[in-house]
N, C-alpha and C positions, 0 to 999 in steps of 0.2 A: 551540700557543702559548696558546690560550684555556684549555685544560686546566691547563697549567702556571700560568697567571695565577690561575686560580680556586683551585688547590691552594695556591699561595703566599699568596693572600689569606686562606684558611682557616687556614693555619699561623700567619701573622702575627696574626690575630685571637685564635687560641688562646694564643699567647705573651703578647699583651697581657692576656688574661684571667688568665693565671698571675701576671703582675706586679700586676694590680689586686686579685685576690681571694685571693692568698696572700702570705706574707712571704718566698717563695722567693728572690726577686731582691734583697731588701733589702741584704744584705751586698755585693753586687756593685756596686750604684749608690751605696753610701755612705749609705743611708737611716739615720736615727736616730729611734727611737721615743720622741718627746718630747711626746706628747699632753698628758699631765697637767702638764707644765711650761709649756704655752702657748708653746712656742718652735718648733713644728713647721714652719710656713711659713718662718721665718727660717733654719732649719737645712737644710731639704730643698728649698726652693723651693715656691711655691704649688701648682703643678699636681701635683707628686709628692705633696705632703702632703694635698691634697684627695682624691686617689685613695685613699691609704692610710686617710684618715679615713672615707671612704665604706665601704671594706671592713671597717672596724672596727665598723660598726653592725650587722653580721650577728649574729643570735642563734643560739647553739649550745645543744644539749641537754645538760644536765649528765650526768656519768658515772653510770650505773646508774639513770637516771630511768625509772620505771614508775608512771604515775598509778594503776594498779589496786592497787598495794601501798603507795602513799604514806601513806594513812590508817593502815594497820597499822604502818608504820615510825614514824610519829609517836606512836602509842599506846605503842609499846614504849619510845620515848625518854622519854615523859612519865609512864611508870609510876611510881607512888608519889609523883607530884606532886599538888598540890591540884587540885580540879576546876574552879578558875577562877570559882567563884561568889562574888561580893562582895555587899556590902549596900547599895551606893549607890542601887540602884533603889528599895528599900524605905525608905531613910533619909528621915526628915522634914526633916532639916537637911542640905542639900546646899551645900557651899562654892561660891561663884562662882570660875570659873577663867579667868584671863587669860593667853594665851600670846603672847609678842612674839618674832618672829623678826626681829631688827634687822639691816637691810641693812649688810653689810660692817663689822660691829662686832667689833673685836678689841683686846685690851689689849697692843699690840705692845711697849710698854715692859717689861711684866712678862716677856713671852716672851724679849726680848733679854737680860734679866737672868738668866733660866733658862739661856740658851745661853752665859752667861759674858761677855756684852757689856754695854755701857752706852749708853743713849739719854738724854742729859742735856737736860731741857726746863726752861724758865724757870718753868713752873707745872705742878702735877700734872695729868695728862690724865684720869684716871678716879678722882678722889678719893672719890666716893661708893661706887662699886663696890668699891674697895679697902678702904673702911671697914667693909664688911659681913664678919662672921666666921661661918664655918660651925661655930663652937663654940656659937653661939646655937641654941636648940631649934627656932626657926622658919625656919632658913636651911640650904639645901644648896647648895654652891658648888664650882666647879672649872673645868676646861677640857674641852671636847668636841672631838674631832678630826673635822673635816669631810672630805668626799670630794672637794671642789672647791676651787679656788683662783682668785680674781680674777673669778669669774663663775659661770654656771650655777646661780643661786640656787635654781631649782625642784628641783634634786636634793637639796639640804639640806631643802627643804620636804617632799619625798616621804619622806625618811628619817624625819623627825619624825612626820608625820601617820600613816604606815602601819607603821613599824617595819621596812620593807624596807631593804636595803643596796645602795648603788651598786656594791659589790663584785660583785654578780651581775647587773649591767646592762652591756651593751657600752660600752666606754670612749668618751669624747667624745660621748656621746648624752644627751639629756634625755628621760626617760620621759614627761613631761607632753606632749611634742609627738609622739613617735614610737610610743608603746606603749599609752598609757592610753585606755580607752573606758568606756562605761557598764557594760560587762559584766565588767570586771576591777578595778573601783575599790572600795576599802574604806579606812577610816581610823578614828582615835579619835573622830571626829565621831559615828560610829554609836554608840559607847559612851555618849556624853553625850546623844544623841537618845533612846536607849533608856531613859535614866534620867530623862527628862522635862525636860532642860535646853532653854533657848532658845539655839540655836547660831548664832554669827555669824562670818563670814569677812570680812576686810577687807584692802584693799591700795590705798593712795592714788595709784594710777597707772591706766593704761589697762587695761581688762578683758581685752584680747586678749594682753597680756604673758604669755608661756608658756601661752597658752590658759586662763588661770585662770577666765574666765567659764564655760567648759565643765567644767573639772576641779572647780571649787567646786560646781557643780550635781551632778556625779557623786558628790561627797563628801556631798551632802545637807545642806548648811548651811541652816538656816531662813531666814537673811537674808544677803545679800552686798552689800558696799559697795566701790565703786571710786572713781576720781578725782572724777567729777562729784558724788558724795555728800559729798566733802570741800571742794571748792573753792567751792561756792555760799555767798556771804557770808563767805568766809575773808578775814580782815584781813591786813595786811602782816606781822604777827607770826606768822602761820600758815605762812609760807613760809621755806625755808632753802635757799640755792643753787638757786633755781628749782624746788625740790621741796616737797611738803607736808612740813612739819616733824614730827619725832617728837612734839613737844608737842601739835601739832594732832591727831595720831592718838590720843594718850592722852586728850586732851579729849573726843574722840568716844566713847571707851570709857567714860569717866566719865559722859558724858551718857546713854549707854545704860543704865548702872547706875542713875543717879538717876531715870530715867523708866520703868524696868521695872515690871511689875505686882508687887504684894506677894506674896511666896511664890514668885515665879519665881526660878530659878537661872540664871545667865548663863555660857555658855562662849564665849569670844571668841578667835579666832586672827587675829593681825594681822601683816602683813609690811610693814615700814616702808620708806622710800625715800630719806630725806634724805642719807645717807652714800654714795650711789651714785657710782662713778667716772664720768668722769675728773676729776682734781683740778687743773683749769686755769680756775677760775671768775674772770672778769674783775672786778677791783675787790674781791676777797674780803678780808674783815676777819680777818686771822690773829690768833688768840687764844693760839696756842702757837708758841714758837720753840725751835729745837734748837741747842744749843751746838756751834759748829764746823761746822754744816751750814745756815747761813742761806740759802744759795742753793737748797736743796732745797725749792722752794715746794710741790711736789706732796705731799710728806710733811707739811709744815707745815699745809697745807689739810686733809689727812686727819686729823691729830691734833686740829685745831680742831673738825672735825666730831664726832669721838668725844667730845671734852670737852662739846660741846653736848648729845649724846645722853645722857651720864652725868648732866648736870643735869636733863634731862627725865625720866629714870628715877628720880631722886631725888624729883621732884615727884609722879610716879605712885605710888610706894610711900608717900610721905608722906600722900597722900590716903587710900589704903586702910588705912594704919596707924590712922587715926582712924575708919574706917568701922564701921558697926554689924554688918554681916554678915561672916561668915567668908569670906575670899578668898585665893586662891593666885595668885601671879604667876610664870610660867615665862618666863625671858628668856634668849636666846642669840643669837650671831651666826651668819650663814649661811656666811661665808667671809672670808678676809683680802683686802685690797686688792691689785690687780694693780700693785704698785709694787716693782719688782725691787730698788731700792736698799735697801729695808727688809731684805730677806733677805741681800743681799750685805754691806751696811755694818753692820748691827746684829744679824744672826743669825750671820754668818760662814759663810754657805752659798755654794756655787757649783755648777755643773753636775756636778761630780764628787763632791759630797757623797753619802753613802749615802741610801738611801730612808728608813731610819729617822731620820736626822738631818733629812731634808726634812720630816718630820711637823711641825716647828716652824712651817712655813708654812701648815699646815692647822688649827692650834689656835685655837679661839675660846672666849671665856668662856661659861659657863652659870651661871644663878642660878635656884634655886627658893626663893621667899620666900612666907611666909604671915603673916597677922595673928593666927595661933594656932600652937601647937606642931605640928610635923609630923615624920614619920620615914619613911625608906626604907632597909631593911637592905642593899640592893644598891648604894646610892649610893657612888661612888668619886670621888676628886679629878680623875681623868682617865678619860674615857669616850669614847663617840662619839655622834653625833646620833641614830642609829637606836634607841638605848636610852632616850632622854630621855622619850618619851611613855609607855613602859612603867613608868618610875618614877612619873610623874604618876598613872597608873591605879592603881598600888599605894597611893599616898598617899590617894587619894579612895575606895579600896576598891571599885573598879568590877568588874563582871562582865568576864571575859576570854574572847575567842575562843580556839580551840585554837592558832592561830598566835601570838596574844599570849602564851599560856602558854609556848609554845615559845621565843619571844624572851626571855621572863623567865628561863627556865632557861639558855639559851645564854649570857646575860649573866654568869652565875656562873662560866662556864668560859672565856669570851672577853671580857675587860673592855673591849676596844676593837677595832673593825672598820671599815675604810673601803675606798676603792677601790684602795688600794695595799698593804694588808696588814692584819695583826692581831697583837695581843699575847695570849699565853697567861697563865695565872695565875702562871707563874714569872717573868714580866716579859720574856720572850723575844719579840722581834719577828720575824714571818714575812712575807717578801715574798710578795704574791699579787695577781694582777690577773685580770681577766676572761679575757684571752687565755691566761694562764699561771697557772692556779689551783694554789695549794699550800695545801690546806685540811685541817683536822681533820675527824673523822667527823661531829661535830655541825654544822660549817659546810657540809659536803657536803649534809647534810639540809636546812639552811637554803637552799642554792642550789636544791635540788629543789622545795622548798615555794614559793619565790619564782617559779620557772619555771612551776609549775602555776598560780599565781595570775595572773601577768602575761601569759603567752604561750600556754598550752595551752587553746585555745578548745574543743576536743573533750573533753579529759579533765579539765577544771577541776573542783575540789571546793569549791564556793562556801561550804559550811557550815563549813569549816575557817577561813575568813577573815572571815566575816560579810558576804560579798558578796550583795547582794539579787538576786533573780531579776528581771532587767530585760529588757524587750524593746527592741530598737533602735528609735529614733524614725524616723518616715517621713522 
């Protein structure tokens, strides 16, 4: 009996492991893979969904991965490309660079119109952003497709700062928390540090959010500002919905600019907070109303937030329009709000919409503005967040790492890439996820390079990415 009991326990444990660590039993229990739609617990039940979510964090080795030949593969791919040597380091005149990743900023009215729907409001929501034309020689503008919806801001942050793609990170995970260390961190901050910039990272919230206190130190910002650096002496006008306002963040950036040493060039990366969900603020002053949807208070609050953000952006650009020094401002949203009524009522989407149609939920505006003429040959009206920083490096003519040269070339073949798929140059959308990759040859190389940088502690090739030789802290 004891033997039978032990064997039975072992068999039961094995079967549980099969359920937990594979997708084998999914069809039998009616499990639905809905991670990226944020409906998993509702559809599958909490326990089942958390088990499958845990199994989905497992890292897999890409097809044909071999660190010993990876550098040779990259050299062959980059053959006949430029050597990545820019002139920013030697330049005596370096433009100031301000990057704003604006929390939950999206022009949902314009996206609804693109989807053939209408969101009628009593006032324009983003009048300033809409007034800017990419026909002007100092403006590059369009939409970037994010890899996240309704949350996981740090993944959009990672895509911009490093050029890596969430396509090659296990679904439903945040690399800042699970995978990033002192030994595998690199970013565009290195480019600006090497060019002699004063580099500043800021987020008007707690430093432990997504471990930014650690991650920003890994990225080697010269200075880091978090909530306490904003709230001291902050007047009533500096708050919005109990968050530090966008305008207060921009005032901080202007203060840094006005008080920097003569001849210094400033690179600032700021993640704002005022538009963060949820949209149930007591006593909120709605400044936007929706015709026929007056009871949708969550959407009304969200649109009012975006209107306020648009006004703050106008003030920021207005200031630097009159500034003496050349300055570039990169502005983009990290993701859309987790308000399902927007997608269902104003985009016409439901759970049975195609993955390609669902991309409407992931579109966020991007803007590259300067107070002088700029150009980027690769810029397109629709892109993805992982390419934006490579455009910025092109504009300022920065030296590039081999990985950045690779991302630059891939961008000419794959104009959009996110966690759910990619578009080829023919405009064809290809479904692709981490667990079921359907990749072109260049994207397979992308996955191998990113695996090497992020996960391969023994075979990592730091020189390809600009990763500094760091020793772990005691």
